[in-house]
C-alpha positions as CSV (number, residue, x, y, z in Angstrom):
1,M,-61.6,94.4,-38.6
2,R,-65.3,94.2,-37.5
3,I,-65.9,91.0,-35.5
4,I,-69.2,89.8,-34.0
5,V,-68.9,87.4,-31.1
6,G,-72.0,85.6,-30.0
7,G,-71.7,84.5,-26.3
8,A,-70.0,86.1,-23.4
9,G,-69.3,82.9,-21.4
10,S,-65.9,81.4,-20.9
11,V,-65.3,80.6,-24.6
12,G,-66.6,83.9,-25.9
13,R,-64.7,85.8,-23.3
14,S,-61.4,84.0,-24.2
15,I,-61.9,84.9,-27.8
16,V,-62.6,88.6,-26.9
17,D,-59.5,88.6,-24.6
18,Y,-57.2,87.8,-27.5
19,L,-59.0,89.8,-30.2
20,S,-59.1,93.0,-28.1
21,R,-55.3,93.2,-28.2
22,G,-55.5,94.0,-31.9
23,N,-57.1,96.8,-33.9
24,N,-60.5,95.2,-34.0
25,D,-64.0,96.6,-33.7
26,I,-65.7,93.9,-31.5
27,V,-69.5,93.5,-30.8
28,V,-70.5,90.9,-28.1
29,V,-74.0,89.5,-28.1
30,D,-75.4,87.5,-25.2
31,I,-78.8,86.8,-23.5
32,N,-77.3,87.4,-20.0
33,Q,-76.9,91.0,-19.0
34,D,-74.6,90.2,-16.1
35,R,-72.1,88.6,-18.5
36,L,-72.3,91.5,-20.8
37,N,-71.6,93.9,-17.9
38,E,-68.6,92.0,-16.9
39,I,-67.1,91.7,-20.3
40,S,-67.7,95.3,-21.2
41,K,-65.9,96.4,-18.0
42,E,-62.8,94.5,-18.9
43,F,-62.6,95.0,-22.6
44,D,-63.4,97.7,-25.2
45,V,-66.4,96.0,-26.8
46,Q,-69.9,96.9,-27.8
47,P,-72.3,94.8,-25.6
48,V,-75.7,93.9,-27.1
49,L,-78.4,92.0,-25.2
50,G,-80.1,89.3,-27.2
51,S,-79.7,86.0,-29.1
52,I,-77.0,86.0,-31.8
53,S,-79.3,83.7,-33.8
54,Y,-82.1,86.3,-34.2
55,P,-82.2,88.1,-37.5
56,D,-83.3,91.4,-35.9
57,I,-80.3,91.3,-33.5
58,Q,-77.9,90.7,-36.4
59,E,-79.5,93.6,-38.3
60,K,-79.3,95.8,-35.2
61,I,-75.5,95.3,-34.8
62,G,-74.8,95.7,-38.5
63,A,-73.9,92.2,-39.5
64,D,-73.9,93.2,-43.1
65,K,-70.7,95.2,-42.4
66,A,-69.0,92.5,-40.3
67,D,-65.9,90.7,-41.5
68,I,-66.3,87.7,-39.2
69,L,-69.1,86.2,-37.0
70,I,-68.0,83.9,-34.3
71,A,-70.9,82.1,-32.7
72,A,-69.6,80.8,-29.4
73,T,-72.6,80.3,-27.1
74,D,-73.0,77.1,-25.1
75,N,-75.8,76.0,-27.4
76,D,-74.8,74.2,-30.6
77,E,-78.1,74.8,-32.3
78,V,-78.0,78.6,-31.6
79,N,-74.5,78.8,-33.1
80,M,-75.5,76.9,-36.2
81,V,-78.6,79.1,-36.8
82,A,-76.5,82.2,-36.2
83,C,-74.2,81.3,-39.0
84,Q,-77.1,80.4,-41.3
85,V,-78.7,83.8,-40.7
86,A,-75.4,85.6,-41.1
87,Y,-74.9,83.9,-44.5
88,S,-78.5,84.0,-45.9
89,L,-79.5,87.5,-44.8
90,F,-76.3,89.5,-44.2
91,N,-73.6,87.9,-46.4
92,V,-71.0,87.8,-43.7
93,P,-67.8,86.6,-45.3
94,K,-66.5,84.4,-42.5
95,K,-68.6,82.4,-40.1
96,I,-67.2,80.3,-37.2
97,A,-69.3,78.2,-34.9
98,R,-68.5,76.6,-31.6
99,I,-69.9,73.0,-31.5
100,D,-69.5,70.7,-28.6
101,S,-71.9,67.9,-29.1
102,E,-70.3,64.7,-30.4
103,E,-73.4,64.0,-32.4
104,F,-72.6,67.0,-34.6
105,L,-68.8,66.5,-34.6
106,S,-68.9,62.9,-35.9
107,P,-66.9,62.4,-39.1
108,V,-70.0,60.8,-40.6
109,W,-71.5,64.2,-40.9
110,N,-68.4,66.1,-42.1
111,T,-70.3,67.1,-45.3
112,L,-72.9,69.0,-43.3
113,Y,-70.8,72.2,-43.0
114,N,-70.8,73.9,-46.3
115,E,-72.6,76.6,-48.2
116,K,-75.2,74.2,-49.6
117,N,-76.1,72.8,-46.1
118,L,-74.9,74.7,-43.1
119,P,-72.7,77.6,-44.1
120,I,-70.1,77.4,-41.4
121,D,-66.5,78.0,-42.5
122,L,-64.9,76.7,-39.4
123,V,-66.2,74.5,-36.6
124,I,-64.4,74.9,-33.2
125,S,-64.8,72.7,-30.2
126,P,-62.7,74.3,-27.4
127,D,-63.1,71.4,-25.0
128,M,-61.8,69.0,-27.6
129,E,-58.9,71.3,-28.5
130,I,-58.0,71.6,-24.8
131,A,-58.1,67.8,-24.4
132,E,-55.7,67.4,-27.4
133,T,-53.4,70.0,-25.9
134,V,-53.2,68.1,-22.6
135,L,-52.7,64.8,-24.4
136,R,-49.7,66.2,-26.3
137,L,-48.2,67.2,-22.9
138,I,-48.8,63.7,-21.5
139,N,-47.2,62.1,-24.5
140,L,-44.1,64.3,-24.4
141,P,-42.9,64.2,-20.8
142,G,-41.0,67.4,-19.7
143,S,-42.8,69.6,-22.2
144,R,-44.8,72.7,-21.3
145,E,-46.2,73.4,-24.8
146,V,-46.3,71.2,-27.9
147,Y,-47.4,72.3,-31.3
148,P,-47.3,70.0,-34.3
149,L,-46.5,71.5,-37.7
150,A,-46.0,70.4,-41.4
151,D,-48.2,67.4,-41.1
152,G,-46.4,66.3,-37.9
153,K,-42.9,66.4,-39.4
154,I,-42.0,69.3,-37.1
155,K,-42.8,70.1,-33.5
156,L,-42.4,73.3,-31.7
157,V,-41.9,72.6,-28.0
158,S,-41.2,74.7,-24.9
159,F,-39.5,73.3,-21.8
160,R,-37.8,74.4,-18.7
161,C,-34.2,73.3,-18.5
162,G,-33.5,70.9,-15.6
163,E,-31.4,71.8,-12.6
164,D,-28.6,69.7,-13.9
165,C,-28.8,71.0,-17.4
166,P,-25.2,70.5,-18.9
167,L,-25.7,73.5,-21.2
168,Y,-26.0,76.3,-18.6
169,N,-23.7,79.2,-19.5
170,F,-23.2,77.9,-23.0
171,K,-23.6,80.4,-25.7
172,I,-26.5,79.7,-28.1
173,S,-24.0,79.4,-30.9
174,E,-22.1,76.8,-28.9
175,I,-25.2,74.8,-28.4
176,Y,-25.8,74.7,-32.2
177,E,-22.1,73.6,-32.7
178,N,-22.4,70.8,-30.0
179,F,-25.6,69.4,-31.6
180,S,-24.9,70.0,-35.3
181,D,-26.2,66.5,-36.0
182,K,-29.7,67.5,-35.0
183,T,-32.2,69.6,-36.9
184,F,-33.5,72.4,-34.6
185,V,-33.6,76.1,-33.9
186,I,-34.0,77.9,-30.6
187,L,-36.8,80.4,-31.2
188,Q,-37.3,82.2,-27.9
189,I,-36.3,82.2,-24.3
190,V,-38.5,83.3,-21.4
191,R,-36.5,84.6,-18.5
192,N,-37.9,86.5,-15.5
193,K,-41.3,86.6,-17.2
194,Q,-39.9,88.3,-20.3
195,N,-39.5,86.6,-23.6
196,F,-36.8,87.5,-26.1
197,Y,-35.1,86.2,-29.3
198,P,-31.7,84.8,-28.2
199,K,-28.7,86.2,-30.1
200,P,-25.8,83.8,-30.9
201,E,-23.7,85.2,-28.0
202,E,-26.5,84.9,-25.4
203,N,-25.9,82.4,-22.6
204,L,-28.4,79.8,-21.5
205,K,-29.2,80.4,-17.8
206,S,-30.8,78.5,-14.9
207,G,-34.6,78.8,-14.9
208,D,-34.9,79.6,-18.6
209,E,-37.9,78.4,-20.5
210,V,-36.8,77.5,-24.0
211,Y,-38.9,77.4,-27.2
212,V,-37.4,75.0,-29.7
213,L,-38.5,74.0,-33.2
214,G,-37.2,70.8,-34.6
215,S,-37.7,67.5,-36.3
216,S,-40.4,65.4,-34.5
217,D,-38.2,62.4,-34.6
218,E,-35.4,64.2,-32.7
219,I,-37.3,66.5,-30.3
220,A,-37.4,64.2,-27.3
221,D,-33.7,63.4,-27.6
222,L,-33.0,67.1,-27.9
223,M,-34.9,67.8,-24.7
224,G,-32.8,65.2,-23.0
225,D,-29.7,67.1,-24.2
226,F,-31.0,70.1,-22.3
227,G,-31.3,68.1,-19.1
228,V,-35.1,67.8,-19.2
229,E,-36.3,64.8,-17.1
230,Q,-38.5,62.6,-19.3
231,K,-40.0,60.0,-17.1
232,T,-42.9,58.4,-18.8
233,N,-46.3,59.5,-17.4
234,E,-47.8,56.2,-16.3
235,N,-50.0,57.1,-13.3
236,L,-52.3,60.1,-13.7
237,V,-54.9,61.9,-11.6
238,I,-57.5,63.9,-13.4
239,F,-59.6,66.5,-11.4
240,G,-62.9,67.1,-13.2
241,S,-65.4,65.1,-15.1
242,N,-66.4,67.5,-17.9
243,N,-66.2,67.0,-21.7
244,I,-62.4,67.7,-21.5
245,A,-61.9,64.8,-19.0
246,Y,-64.1,62.6,-21.2
247,D,-62.0,63.2,-24.3
248,I,-58.8,62.7,-22.5
249,S,-60.0,59.5,-20.9
250,Q,-61.0,58.1,-24.3
251,D,-57.4,58.4,-25.4
252,L,-55.9,57.1,-22.2
253,E,-58.0,53.9,-22.5
254,E,-56.0,53.0,-25.6
255,N,-52.6,54.3,-24.4
256,D,-50.4,51.4,-23.5
257,N,-48.0,53.7,-21.6
258,I,-50.7,54.5,-19.1
259,I,-50.8,52.0,-16.2
260,S,-53.5,53.7,-14.3
261,Y,-55.5,56.9,-14.1
262,K,-58.0,58.2,-11.6
263,I,-60.8,60.7,-12.1
264,V,-61.8,62.9,-9.1
265,T,-65.3,64.6,-9.4
266,G,-67.9,66.0,-7.1
267,D,-70.7,65.3,-9.5
268,N,-72.6,62.0,-8.7
269,K,-74.1,61.6,-12.2
270,Q,-70.9,62.3,-14.1
271,A,-69.0,60.0,-11.7
272,Q,-71.4,57.1,-12.4
273,E,-71.3,57.7,-16.2
274,M,-67.5,57.8,-16.4
275,A,-67.1,54.7,-14.1
276,E,-69.5,52.8,-16.5
277,H,-67.8,54.0,-19.7
278,F,-64.1,53.7,-18.9
279,E,-62.6,50.4,-17.8
280,K,-59.1,51.5,-17.0
281,A,-60.2,54.5,-14.9
282,E,-60.8,54.6,-11.2
283,V,-63.5,57.2,-10.5
284,I,-63.4,58.8,-7.1
285,K,-66.5,60.8,-6.0
286,G,-65.8,63.6,-3.6
287,E,-64.6,67.2,-3.0
288,M,-61.2,67.6,-4.8
289,M,-59.8,69.7,-2.0
290,S,-60.5,67.1,0.7
291,D,-57.5,65.6,2.4
292,V,-59.3,62.2,2.4
293,I,-60.0,62.4,-1.4
294,L,-56.4,63.5,-2.1
295,R,-55.1,60.6,-0.1
296,D,-57.6,58.1,-1.8
297,C,-56.6,59.2,-5.3
298,G,-53.0,58.5,-4.6
299,L,-51.7,61.9,-5.5
300,D,-48.4,61.3,-3.7
301,S,-47.6,58.5,-6.2
302,A,-48.8,60.2,-9.4
303,D,-46.6,61.1,-12.2
304,M,-48.9,63.9,-13.3
305,S,-52.0,65.7,-12.0
306,I,-54.4,67.3,-14.5
307,A,-56.9,69.9,-13.1
308,I,-59.4,70.8,-15.8
309,T,-62.6,71.9,-13.9
310,S,-64.4,75.1,-14.9
311,Q,-63.1,76.8,-11.7
312,D,-59.6,78.3,-12.2
313,K,-59.0,78.8,-8.5
314,D,-59.7,75.1,-7.8
315,N,-57.4,74.0,-10.6
316,L,-54.6,76.2,-9.4
317,L,-54.9,75.3,-5.8
318,V,-55.1,71.5,-6.4
319,S,-51.9,71.8,-8.6
320,L,-50.3,73.6,-5.7
321,L,-51.3,70.7,-3.4
322,A,-49.9,68.3,-6.0
323,K,-46.6,70.1,-6.0
324,H,-46.5,69.8,-2.2
325,N,-47.1,66.1,-2.6
326,K,-44.0,65.9,-4.9
327,V,-45.9,65.3,-8.1
328,K,-43.4,66.1,-10.8
329,S,-45.7,67.5,-13.4
330,T,-48.9,69.4,-12.8
331,I,-51.4,70.9,-15.4
332,S,-54.0,73.6,-14.6
333,L,-56.7,74.7,-17.0
334,V,-57.1,78.5,-16.8
335,N,-60.3,80.0,-18.2
336,S,-59.6,83.7,-17.4
337,R,-56.9,86.1,-16.3
338,A,-58.4,86.7,-12.8
339,Y,-55.8,84.6,-11.0
340,D,-52.6,85.7,-12.7
341,N,-51.0,86.4,-9.4
342,L,-51.7,82.9,-8.2
343,I,-50.4,81.5,-11.5
344,D,-47.1,83.2,-11.0
345,N,-46.7,81.7,-7.5
346,I,-47.0,78.0,-8.4
347,G,-43.5,77.1,-9.6
348,D,-43.4,74.8,-12.6
349,N,-47.1,74.3,-12.9
350,I,-48.1,74.0,-16.6
351,I,-50.8,76.4,-17.6
352,V,-53.3,75.4,-20.4
353,D,-54.9,78.7,-21.2
354,R,-58.4,78.4,-22.7
355,S,-57.9,81.7,-24.5
356,T,-54.7,80.6,-26.1
357,V,-56.0,77.2,-27.2
358,T,-59.2,78.5,-28.5
359,I,-57.7,81.4,-30.5
360,S,-55.1,79.1,-32.0
361,K,-57.9,77.1,-33.6
362,I,-59.3,80.2,-35.4
363,L,-56.1,82.1,-36.1
364,Q,-55.8,80.9,-39.6
365,D,-59.3,82.3,-40.3
366,I,-59.0,85.6,-38.6
367,R,-55.6,86.5,-40.0
368,K,-55.5,88.2,-43.5
369,A,-53.1,85.7,-44.8
370,N,-53.4,82.3,-46.5
371,L,-52.4,80.2,-43.4
372,R,-52.4,76.5,-43.3
373,N,-52.0,76.3,-39.6
374,A,-51.3,78.8,-36.7
375,Y,-50.7,78.8,-33.0
376,S,-50.6,81.4,-30.3
377,L,-47.5,80.8,-28.1
378,G,-47.4,81.2,-24.3
379,R,-50.1,83.5,-23.3
380,G,-50.1,85.3,-26.6
381,F,-46.5,86.7,-26.8
382,S,-46.0,85.4,-30.3
383,E,-47.7,83.5,-33.1
384,I,-46.5,80.7,-35.3
385,W,-47.8,80.6,-38.9
386,E,-47.6,77.8,-41.3
387,V,-47.9,78.8,-45.0
388,C,-48.1,76.4,-47.9
389,V,-46.9,78.1,-51.1
390,S,-49.5,77.6,-53.8
391,P,-49.1,78.2,-57.6
392,E,-50.9,81.5,-57.2
393,S,-48.7,82.8,-54.4
394,T,-46.7,85.9,-55.0
395,L,-44.1,84.4,-52.6
396,S,-42.9,81.9,-55.2
397,G,-39.6,82.9,-56.7
398,R,-38.7,85.4,-54.0
399,K,-35.7,85.0,-51.7
400,I,-36.5,84.7,-48.0
401,S,-34.0,87.3,-47.0
402,D,-35.6,89.8,-49.3
403,L,-39.1,89.6,-47.8
404,S,-38.6,92.7,-45.5
405,L,-40.4,91.1,-42.6
406,P,-41.0,93.5,-39.6
407,E,-38.8,93.5,-36.5
408,R,-39.1,90.4,-34.3
409,C,-40.7,88.4,-37.1
410,K,-38.8,85.9,-39.2
411,I,-39.1,82.7,-41.2
412,I,-37.7,80.0,-39.0
413,A,-38.1,76.9,-41.1
414,L,-38.8,75.7,-44.7
415,V,-40.0,72.2,-45.6
416,R,-39.3,71.1,-49.2
417,N,-39.7,67.6,-50.5
418,E,-39.7,66.1,-46.9
419,E,-36.4,68.0,-46.1
420,I,-36.5,70.4,-43.1
421,N,-34.3,73.5,-43.3
422,V,-34.0,75.6,-40.1
423,S,-31.6,78.1,-41.7
424,P,-33.6,79.1,-44.7
425,A,-32.7,82.8,-45.1
426,A,-30.7,82.2,-48.4
427,E,-33.4,80.0,-50.0
428,T,-35.6,81.1,-52.9
429,I,-39.2,80.1,-52.2
430,Q,-40.7,77.5,-54.5
431,E,-44.2,76.2,-55.1
432,R,-45.4,73.7,-52.6
433,D,-42.8,74.8,-50.0
434,I,-44.1,74.9,-46.4
435,I,-42.9,78.0,-44.6
436,I,-42.9,78.3,-40.8
437,A,-42.9,81.9,-39.5
438,L,-42.6,83.4,-36.0
439,V,-44.7,86.6,-35.8
440,S,-44.7,89.1,-33.0
441,P,-48.0,90.9,-32.1
442,N,-46.6,94.2,-33.4
443,G,-45.7,92.7,-36.7
444,I,-48.9,90.9,-37.5
445,K,-50.4,93.5,-39.9
446,K,-47.3,93.9,-42.1
447,T,-46.6,90.1,-42.1
448,E,-50.2,89.6,-43.2
449,Q,-49.6,91.8,-46.2
450,I,-46.5,89.9,-47.2
451,F,-48.3,86.5,-46.9
452,D,-51.6,87.6,-48.3
453,Y,-52.3,86.5,-51.9
C-alpha cells in the first residue's frame, strides 16, 4: 500500500512507527529538514521537504498513485487543504486529516467533512483520543487498557492480577468452570514481556497481565474475581496543561466520583487559563520535578497520577516518583520509543502510547476490510477488529469454523440480537451480526481478504 504522511512531528511519527511494520510504501512530507532526517534514520521511508498542502509537492511524490493520504501536521488548515488538493487534483481514494481545534471539531459543523465541502474521509484528533483513553482508565480502576466494542455492550480490558489473586495456578479451563455464570473470554496473557494465547491447560501465574473480553455489565466484577484492587479514583494529580489535560478536566468537572484533582504546569499562561476555566481543579504553577511542587500537589495522598506532557522522560520520571510516594495507579503518556528501557523499569506504570492510540483511530480506514471499529492492543502485538455483517457481505451464511483464519487469528465473539456469544465457532454467520476478531500482525493480510467485501 502506498501511503503519504504529511508531518514528521510526534503524531506523524507515531503513524509511521506503526505503518512501517507492514508491507507499506511510505512517503513522509514535512517543512522541517531536521525532523525528516530523524524519521528517515529510524524508518524505511521516503522523506520529502515541503508542505503537504502544495499541489506541486503532491505531484512530485506521486499522489495520483497513492492509496491513502494522512495529513498530520500541527496546522489544521494545512491538513484540510492537503486533503482538498489530494481529492481535486490527484483523486486519492482515502484522505485522513488531523484536526485539533475545537472550533473545527464542534458537532455543529459535522456536515463540513464530505465530498461536497471538505473531502476528508476521516478526522482524527490524537489529543482527544488520548484523553478518552485516560478517562476510560480512570473510570475502570485497576485496568491497564480499556476498549469498548459493539456499541458499548462489550469491553476488552487488560489488567495485572493482584498479589492475592485467588486464581493463581488455576488452569484456564478451571477459571471458565468457576465463573460459568459470567460472559467472558481470556484472549491473551503477557508474561515476561511475551504475549501468547493461553491454552485450556495453561496455568495463571503471578505477574501475568491478562486480556479479557466480556460483557460491559460484568467486567468490573470479573476483575474483582481475579483479585484486582478496584478502589475508586477520587483524588487525581495531572501533570501537564495541554489539550489532553484540558479535555480530561472537562470530563472530571462533571464526574461525581472525583472529589478533587490538581493540575501541575510550568506554563504561566496555561495555568491561569485552566484556573479560570475549571472550578473543581486546583492549578499549581511550578516545575513538576520539584520536591516542593510534588509536596504541594499532595502526591502522597493521590489515588492516581497522570503525566501527559510532551516530554516522555518527564512523564516516566514523575510516574516513578509517584510510585515511590505509594500512589497506587500511575499513567504516563509516551510519544516515542526512545525510552523503552526506562518504561520497562517502572513497575506497574500504565503506558498510554501515542502511536497505539492514534493508529487505533485510523485502523478501520487503512485495513482492506469493512471494519466498523478497530484497536491496536498493547504496543501493537495484536489488533481487535469489529465487523458488522451487511446484506452484501460474503460472510453471511458461512460457518465461523470454516473461515480458514490464519494462525493466531480467531473470531472471539459474536453479537446477535443483543446476545453476546464468546464461543461462536459453531455459529453460522447471519446478516447484522457483529463479529469481534483478534488478529495477529502476521495474519492481517489474509484476514483482510476474508473480511473484504
